[in-house]
C-alpha positions in Angstrom: -9.2 -85.7 25.7 -6.5 -83.1 25.9 -6.6 -82.7 22.1 -10.4 -82.0 22.3 -9.9 -79.4 24.9 -7.3 -77.7 22.8 -9.6 -77.8 19.7 -12.4 -76.3 21.7 -10.1 -73.5 23.0 -9.0 -72.7 19.5 -12.7 -72.5 18.4 -13.5 -70.2 21.3 -10.6 -67.9 20.4 -11.6 -67.8 16.7 -15.2 -67.0 17.8 -14.1 -64.2 20.1 -11.9 -62.7 17.4 -14.7 -62.8 14.9 -17.3 -61.5 17.4 -15.5 -58.7 19.1 -14.5 -55.6 17.1 -13.0 -52.4 18.3 -14.1 -49.5 16.1 -12.1 -46.2 16.1 -13.8 -42.9 16.5 -13.4 -42.0 12.8 -14.9 -45.2 11.5 -18.3 -47.0 11.5 -19.2 -50.6 10.8 -22.3 -51.1 8.6 -23.5 -54.6 9.8 -25.5 -57.0 7.6 -27.2 -59.8 9.5 -28.2 -62.6 7.2 -28.1 -60.1 4.3 -30.2 -57.5 6.0 -28.7 -54.1 7.0 -29.1 -53.5 10.7 -27.4 -50.1 10.7 -24.1 -48.6 11.7 -22.2 -49.8 14.7 -19.5 -48.0 16.7 -17.3 -46.3 17.8 -15.9 -48.5 20.6 -16.5 -52.1 21.3 -18.9 -53.9 18.9 -20.1 -57.5 19.4 -21.0 -59.4 16.2 -22.4 -62.9 15.6 -19.8 -64.8 13.8 -20.8 -66.3 10.4 -24.1 -64.4 10.7 -23.1 -60.7 10.8 -21.0 -59.3 8.0 -19.4 -55.9 8.8 -18.4 -53.3 6.2 -16.0 -50.6 7.4 -16.6 -47.0 6.4 -14.1 -44.2 7.0 -15.8 -40.9 8.1 -12.7 -38.7 7.7 -12.4 -36.2 4.8 -10.7 -37.8 1.9 -8.9 -36.4 -1.1 -8.7 -38.0 -4.6 -6.9 -36.9 -7.7 -8.5 -36.8 -11.1 -5.8 -37.4 -13.7 -5.3 -34.9 -16.5 -8.3 -34.8 -18.9 -8.4 -33.2 -22.3 -11.4 -30.9 -22.7 -12.6 -28.7 -25.5 -13.5 -25.1 -24.7 -16.4 -23.2 -26.2 -14.1 -21.7 -28.8 -12.8 -25.2 -29.8 -9.4 -25.0 -28.0 -8.2 -28.3 -26.5 -6.8 -28.0 -23.0 -5.5 -30.5 -20.4 -6.8 -30.1 -16.9 -6.3 -32.1 -13.7 -7.8 -31.4 -10.3 -8.3 -32.7 -6.8 -11.6 -33.3 -5.1 -12.3 -33.6 -1.4 -15.2 -35.5 0.0 -16.5 -36.8 3.4 -19.0 -39.6 4.2 -21.9 -38.3 6.3 -24.1 -41.3 6.0 -22.2 -44.6 6.1 -25.3 -46.8 5.4 -26.2 -44.9 2.2 -22.6 -45.0 1.0 -22.7 -48.8 1.2 -26.3 -49.4 0.0 -26.7 -46.9 -2.8 -23.5 -47.4 -4.7 -21.0 -50.2 -5.1 -17.8 -48.1 -5.3 -18.7 -44.5 -4.8 -15.0 -43.3 -5.3 -14.9 -44.9 -8.8 -18.4 -43.6 -9.6 -17.5 -40.1 -8.4 -14.3 -40.1 -10.5 -16.3 -40.9 -13.6 -18.9 -38.2 -12.8 -16.1 -35.7 -12.1 -14.5 -36.4 -15.5 -17.7 -36.0 -17.5 -18.7 -32.9 -15.4 -15.4 -31.3 -16.1 -15.8 -31.7 -19.8 -19.3 -30.3 -19.6 -18.3 -27.2 -17.6 -15.2 -26.5 -19.7 -17.3 -26.9 -22.9 -19.4 -23.9 -21.9 -16.5 -21.5 -21.2 -14.1 -19.7 -23.6 -10.4 -20.4 -23.4 -9.6 -17.0 -21.8 -12.3 -17.7 -19.2 -10.9 -21.1 -18.4 -7.4 -19.5 -17.8 -8.7 -16.5 -15.7 -11.8 -17.9 -13.9 -10.4 -20.9 -12.1 -12.3 -20.2 -8.9 -15.6 -20.1 -10.8 -14.9 -23.5 -12.4 -14.0 -24.9 -9.0 -17.4 -23.8 -7.6 -19.3 -25.1 -10.6 -17.6 -28.5 -10.4 -18.2 -28.8 -6.7 -21.9 -28.0 -7.0 -22.5 -30.5 -9.8 -20.5 -33.3 -8.1 -22.3 -32.6 -4.8 -25.7 -33.0 -6.5 -24.8 -36.5 -7.5 -22.9 -37.7 -4.5 -25.4 -36.4 -2.0 -27.7 -39.4 -2.6 -24.8 -41.7 -1.8 -24.4 -40.2 1.6 -21.2 -38.4 0.5 -20.5 -34.6 0.7 -18.1 -33.0 -1.7 -16.4 -30.4 0.4 -14.0 -28.8 -2.1 -12.7 -29.0 -5.7 -9.3 -27.5 -6.7 -8.0 -27.3 -10.2 -4.3 -28.1 -10.0 -3.0 -27.4 -13.5 -4.3 -26.1 -16.8 -2.2 -26.8 -19.9 -3.3 -24.8 -23.0 -2.2 -25.7 -26.6 1.3 -24.9 -27.7 0.3 -22.1 -30.0 -1.7 -20.5 -27.2 1.3 -20.8 -24.8 3.5 -19.1 -27.4 0.9 -16.4 -27.9 0.6 -15.9 -24.1 4.4 -15.7 -23.8 4.5 -13.0 -26.5 1.7 -11.2 -24.8 3.5 -11.4 -21.5 6.7 -10.1 -23.0 4.9 -7.2 -24.6 3.1 -6.5 -21.3 6.4 -6.5 -19.4 7.9 -4.1 -22.0 4.9 -1.8 -21.7 5.1 -1.8 -17.9 8.8 -1.1 -18.1 8.3 1.9 -20.5 5.4 3.2 -18.4 7.5 2.8 -15.2 10.5 4.6 -16.9 8.3 7.4 -18.2 6.6 7.8 -14.8 9.9 8.0 -13.1 11.2 10.6 -15.6 8.0 12.6 -15.1 8.2 12.4 -11.4 11.9 13.4 -11.5 11.1 16.4 -13.7 8.2 17.4 -11.3 10.5 17.1 -8.3 13.2 19.2 -10.0 10.6 21.8 -11.0 9.2 21.8 -7.5 12.7 22.1 -6.1 13.4 25.1 -8.3 10.1 26.7 -7.4 10.8 26.2 -3.7 14.3 27.5 -4.2 13.1 30.6 -6.0 10.4 31.2 -3.3 12.9 30.9 -0.6 15.3 33.1 -2.4 12.6 35.8 -2.9 11.6 35.5 0.7 15.2 35.9 1.7 15.7 39.0 -0.5 12.4 40.4 0.9 13.5 39.9 4.4 16.9 41.3 3.6 15.4 44.4 2.0 13.1 44.8 5.0 16.0 44.5 7.4 18.0 47.0 5.4 15.1 49.4 5.3 14.6 49.0 9.1 18.3 49.5 9.6 18.3 52.7 7.5 15.3 53.9 9.3 16.9 53.3 12.6 20.1 55.0 11.4 18.2 58.1 10.2 16.4 58.3 13.5 19.7 58.0 15.4 21.3 60.7 13.1 18.2 63.0 13.6 18.4 62.4 17.3 22.1 63.2 17.2 21.5 66.5 15.2 18.7 67.4 17.6 21.0 66.8 20.6 23.8 68.8 18.9 21.6 71.7 18.2 20.3 71.7 21.7 23.8 71.6 23.0 24.8 74.6 20.7 21.7 76.5 21.7 22.5 76.0 25.4 26.1 77.0 24.8 25.1 80.1 22.7 23.1 81.4 25.6 26.2 81.5 27.7 28.4 83.4 25.1 28.9 87.2 25.8 29.9 90.1 23.5 33.6 89.7 24.1 33.6 86.1 23.2 31.8 86.8 19.9 34.4 89.6 19.1 37.3 87.3 19.7 35.7 84.7 17.5 35.2 87.3 14.8 38.8 88.3 14.9 39.9 84.6 14.7 37.8 84.1 11.7 39.3 87.2 10.0 42.7 85.9 10.8 42.0 82.5 9.2 40.7 84.2 6.1 43.7 86.4 5.7 46.0 83.4 5.8 44.8 82.4 2.4 47.1 83.9 -0.4 44.2 84.7 -2.7 43.0 88.4 -3.0 40.2 89.2 -0.7 38.3 92.3 0.3 37.0 92.3 3.8 34.5 94.8 5.1 34.1 94.7 8.8 30.7 94.8 10.3 31.4 98.2 11.8 32.2 99.6 8.3 28.8 98.5 7.0 27.3 100.2 10.0 29.1 103.5 9.2 27.9 103.3 5.6 24.4 102.7 6.8 24.6 105.8 9.0 26.0 107.9 6.2 23.3 106.9 3.8 20.6 107.8 6.3 22.2 111.3 6.9 22.3 112.1 3.1 18.7 111.1 2.7 17.7 113.5 5.5 19.6 116.4 3.9 18.0 115.9 0.5 14.6 116.1 2.0 
């Protein structure tokens, strides 16, 4: 009796484990009841009928998958190796289960063939320089196929592009030449800018020097002008002082000054003939008397 009770308890526990499911927020259970899909269940607590309901778990989070390196031929027949990542998200869990058996494997195969198709229509230089354009083209074509599976391709990112060896060597030579050219251009630009700076410096120096000389000449002229005005004012004041003093001189002072002048002239050892002013007056009177007698 006790063994029967234990057996029944074990069966109940197994039944409850099979019937009760706790579904996380980021998952859904696509339930098949006797082979017929009855829709998605969850999130939260889900009750199933054991041995009748068969659940299929579907993750709704965004997933990332790697496409291994694939050799593709460009439009100009250059073989290149490309690998990329693609990101997808399930938006319809029922379609992702009903429409395709393994959508990840199917999407990987489509991504490989799509990559070769896209690269085949682009030249090698375009593949190396238009990575973003290739990403958009791959995403658009993958999304067209996966949309009917209830899967949305959110992004495609090319991770590495490996061109042929001869192309790599040519690119290295081109890169070296470009660096040399940039160095020469940079050096010549620096030399030119240095020459321009020196010329501008000389120009500014000459301008400042000329301005300085101009200001100095103006200041000298102003100083000379002020000096001449001061000398003229000094002469004017001296003449005014002499004129005022001359008004106060009488006849005796003039006679004494006359005698002092004669004395100073006589002190010189050279031969001199001095005619006093009175003598000239006598001669003038004598000439006037003779003229009157002759008449």
